N, C-alpha and C positions, 0 to 999 in steps of 0.2 A: 504494500500499499504506500509506503514512503517513496519507493522508486517511482511508482506511477504518478504520484502527486508531483514529485520534483520534475518529472519529464513533462507532464501537463502544464506546469507553471511556465517552464522554459519555452515550450511550443507556444502557449497562448501569448506571452509577451513578445516573442519573436514575430508571431503572426501580426499582432497589432502595429509592431514597428514596421514590418514590411508593407503593410497597408498604408500607413502614414507616410512612408518613404515614397510610395507610388504617388500618392496625392500631392506631395511637395515637389518631387523632382520631375514627375511627368504630367499629371493633371494640371497642376497650378501653372507650371511653366508653359504648358500649351495654351491654357486659357489666356495667359498674359502675352502670348507670342514671344516668349523668351527662349533662348537656346539653353538647355539644362547644362551643357558643357561650356558655356561662356563664363569668363572669369568673374564678371560682375555678379552673375546670378550665384556662382559658388560662394563669393564673399557675402552676398546678401543673406543667403540661406544659413551659412554657418554663424554669421552675426546674430540673426534671428534665433537660432538654436541656442546660441549662448545666452541670450536674453531670456528665453523660455526656461532653460535650466536654472538660471540665476533666480528667476521669480519663484521656482519650486523650492530651491535651496533656502531661500530668504523667507518664504511664507508658509510653506508646508509644515504640518506639525512634525516635530522631530528633525526638521531641516533635511529631509531625505537621506537620513542616515549619515555615517561617517564619511569623511573624505576618502575616496578610493585610493588616492595616492599614498595614504598611511596605512592601508590595510593589506594584509596578506591574502592568499587565495582562500585560506580557511581562517576565519575570524569570529570572534564572539557574537552570539545573537544580540539583536537590538530590540528595543520596545516595539510592540505591535503598532503603536501610533505612527511610527516613522516608516512603515512598510508601503502604504499607498504613495507617499512622496518619493520613495526610493524607486518604486516601479515606474512612476511616471517620468522621472528624470532619466532612468535607463531607457525607456521607449524613446524619448526625445533624442538622446545621444545616438542611439542606433539609426533612427530614421533620418536625423539631420546630417549625417555624414562625418560625425566626430571620430577621429582615429583611435577608438577604444573598442573593445569587445565587451560581451555581457559577463564575463567570468566572475569577477569579484562581487558585483551587485547580486547576480542570480544565487551564487553561492550563499551570500549573507541573507538574502530574502527567503530562500528555501529553508535555511537552518533555523531562522527565526520563526517561520511558520510551523516547521516540524516540531520544534520545542514547544511552541505555544499549544499545539494540539496534543503533543505527546504527554506533557505533564498533566494534562487534565484527563486523558483517557487512561494512561498507566502511569500514576504519579511515583510509583516506587522505582521506575527506570530513571536512571540519572540523566541530567542534561547532556554531558559529554557523549552518552550512548546515542541519544537522538541526533546530535550534531554529526557524529560519525555516520549514521545511516543517511542523513540528508546530503553530506558531502559525497558519499559513494553514489547515491542515486542521481545527483546532479552531474557528477563527472561522467557517469555512464551516458546520460542523456546528451551532455554538451559534446562529448567526443565521439558518440556513436559506438562505444565498446565498453564492456565492464573492465578491461584490462588496464585502463588508465586508473580506475579507482583501486585496483589491486595493487598496482606498482606504488601509487602515492601512499596508500595506507600501510603497506609493508615497510616503507621507509620511515613513517612516523611511528610504527610499532604501537598501535592503539591497544587500550584496555590493560588487564592485569598481566604482567609479564610471566607470572607463574602458570598461566593457562596456554596451552600450545597455540601458536600463531593461527593455525587453520581453524581452530575452534572459535578463536576471536573474529575470524574473517568471514565465517559463514553468513551472518546476518547482513553485514555491508556488501558482500558480494551478491546476496540476493536482491538488495536494493539497487545496486548498479546494474545487474542484469535486467531487472524490470524497467529501470529507467531507460536503458538502452532499447528494450523491446518497444517501449511506448514511442520513443523517437524514431526508430526505424519504421514503425507501422504507420506513423502519421506524418512522416516528412520525408524528404529525398536527401537528408544529410549524407554528405561524403566529403572527406578531407583530402583524398588522393588527387594528385595532380597528373596532368598529361605530360609525362617525362619518358624520353627513350628508355627502353629496358636496359638494365645492367647486363653487360655481356658476360660477366662472371668474375669471381675473385682474382685480383692481381695484388701481389705483395706491395708494389709501388703505391697502390691506391691508399695503403695505410699512412704512408708519409704525407701524401697529398691531402687526404682527409684531415689529418692532424693539423697541418698548416692552416687549412681553410677554416677549421673549427676554432683554432686560436685567434685568427684574425677576426672571425665574426664575434667571438667572445670579447675580444679587446673593444670592439665597437660597443657592445653592450655594456662594458665596464665604463667606457667614456660617458655613456648615457647615465649610468647610475651616478657618476660624479656630478653630472650636470643638474640632475632632477631637484635635488634639495635647494640650490641657489636659486633656480627658476621658481620653485615653489614659494620661496621666501619673497621673491621679487613680486610675484602676482599677489601674495597675501598682504602686501603693503597697501593695497586697495582693501579697505576694510569692508566696504559694501559688497556682499557677494553678487548682487545683481550687475554692479559695474564691472567686478572682476571677471565673471563668466562672459559677460558681453565683449569685454576687451579680449579675453581668451578666444571667443568665437571669431572675432574680427581677424585675429592673428592666423588662426586656423584657416579662415577663408582666404587670406592672401597666400598662404602656403598651398592651399588647394588650387588656387588660380595658376600658380606656377607649375605645380605637378600634375594638375589634371585630375579628373574624376577617378582615375585609377588609384590615386593616393587617398582617397576618402574612405570613410566607413571602417569597419572592423578589418577588412582586407581579405576575407576568405573568398568571396565571389571574384574579387578583383585578381587575386593571384592565380586562381583557376583559369579566368579569361586570359590573362597575360601568358600563362604557361601553354595554354592551347593555341596561342597565335604568337609564340615567341619570335618567329622570323620576322614579324613586323616591328620588332623593337630593336634599336641599336644598343651597344654597350653604354653610350652616353644616356639614352633614355633610362636604362636600368639603373645607372649610377644616380640619376635625378630621382627616381622612385625611392631608392634607399635613402638618400639624404633628406628628402621632403618627408617621408613617412617617419623616419627617426625623429625629426624636429616636431612633426605634428603630434606624435605620441608623447613627447616630453611637454609640449605646450598643453596638450589636453589634460594630462596627469597634473602638471603643475597648477593649472587654473581650477582644479577641483571638479572637472566633470566626472560623473559617475560612470565608471567603466573599468575593464580589466586590460591587462597589458600583454596577455599571451598571444592573441590572435594578431594584433598589429606586429608584435615581435616576429611571429612566424612569417607574415608578409615580408618583413625586412630581410630575414634569412633566406627565403625563397629567392627574392630579388637579387640578393648578393651572390647566391649560388649560381643563378643564370648569368650574372655579370662575369664571374670568374670563368664560367664555360664559354662565354661569348668572347673573352679575351684570350683564353687558351683552350682551343676546341679539343685538344688531345686529352683533357681532363674530362672523364665521362660526366654527362649532365646529372645522373643519378647521384654520383659521389659529391659533386659540387654542391647540389641543392641540399641534400641531406646533411652534409657536414657543416654547411653555413647555418642551417636551421637548428642543428644540435648546439653549436657554439653560441649563438645569441640567446638560445632558450636556457641554457646553463647559467649565463650571466643574468637573464631576466627572472628566472624562477628559483635558482639555486636548488633545484631538484633534478638529480642526474637521471633517475628512471623516467621521470615525465619528459625530459629533454630527448632521450633516446626514443622513447615511445612516439612522440610527436614527429621526430624526423622520420621514423619508419612509416607512420601513418601517411605522410605526404607522398612517399614513394615506397609502397609496400612491396619489398623484395627482401626475402630472408637472407640472401647472400650478402646484403649490406650490414647485417647485425654485427658481425665480428668487427668490421671496419669502424662502425660507429662506437661500439663499446670501447675499443682501443683509443679512438680519437677523443672520447670523452675525458680521458684521464689527464692529458696536458691541459685541456681546457679548465677542467675542475681544479687543477693545481694553480692555475692562473687567477681564479676567482677567490681563492682562500684569502681571507684578510681584507677583501675589497668590499665597498659598500654595496648594499642591494639596490636593485632599481625600484626603490620605495623610500618614502619620507618617514623618518621616525616620528610617530604621532606623540603629542604632549601627553603627559601623564594625566589620567582621569582624576576628577575631583573626588575627594574622599567619600562624599555622599552619593556618588553616581551609582545607579542601580541598572540591572539588566533584567528584561522581562523574562 
């Protein structure tokens, strides 16, 4: 039941966001005789999106939850009064073209809902247990496979360590499986890209993948160093309406430079680009990487509600195609997966999730040993470095959680 509810919540909010996206970018632009790819339209829509999210953050009860830039993928539930504002802010972000995904808000929203219902139905079950189930169900739905939940939870070692791991994992895996089943039954979710098949394992690909992963990881680390100063700069504007409107304006200007390919969470865009990669030059791909990275930083720093995994995946995929375009002797499958692996290690600090997501975009088992070995130097590089996240201020002593 938890997995089904988590899947339905994600599908429902995504459907509303897709409908609103069509209204804004297709219907409204057509009614006004505007080209939705025109720079001025992109600037106008992103600025208006910033204004809308700012109004929600300023006036919605609970201020639309915590600042996503300060939260991890799994965070503490929030009071029920903040959930409608968080859901509305997420829909506006996804529909308006902001370079963030649904990950952090939907994880938080589902965890809060499940805890709210769970402690009323089964009050003797602990809050962490309900959060565990919601995390698993949401991950299964979001990535279209229960393996993501299994890998993440085995890394966090949930529950009583005296109980065998598999016994602790049965419930979360059932939630992840049911969340995945709901998503696959009611949507056409697919994260795999149109990438030429890998010809077969070559020892030299180990070195190549390691270098690419290191370079992509270094790019993610640079972003991690930049996010806190940018966050502080935006938060000098004390009024959230003005701050988010300014953030939307900057995002619109970046979108006008990079084009619509650099807007939104990036999943559909990276699939479209990969399917038509011959239409893009290395200069185009380099522009996509630069603009999307800046857009991700600005969106997070300005406190738009959204996650950083899907935009980081877009950056990794584009960086991989760029490497392949510059050195075509490097197999595209190796370049794309290694770059995705490297930047996700920097962005998530979760080795299993980074390896898994890299294999999801190019599902070829022969790449697995290459990616596992390439993950080691990237992991060593991130040790001791800041995360792609802003440290949240300490909560007030009397703060409470629903």
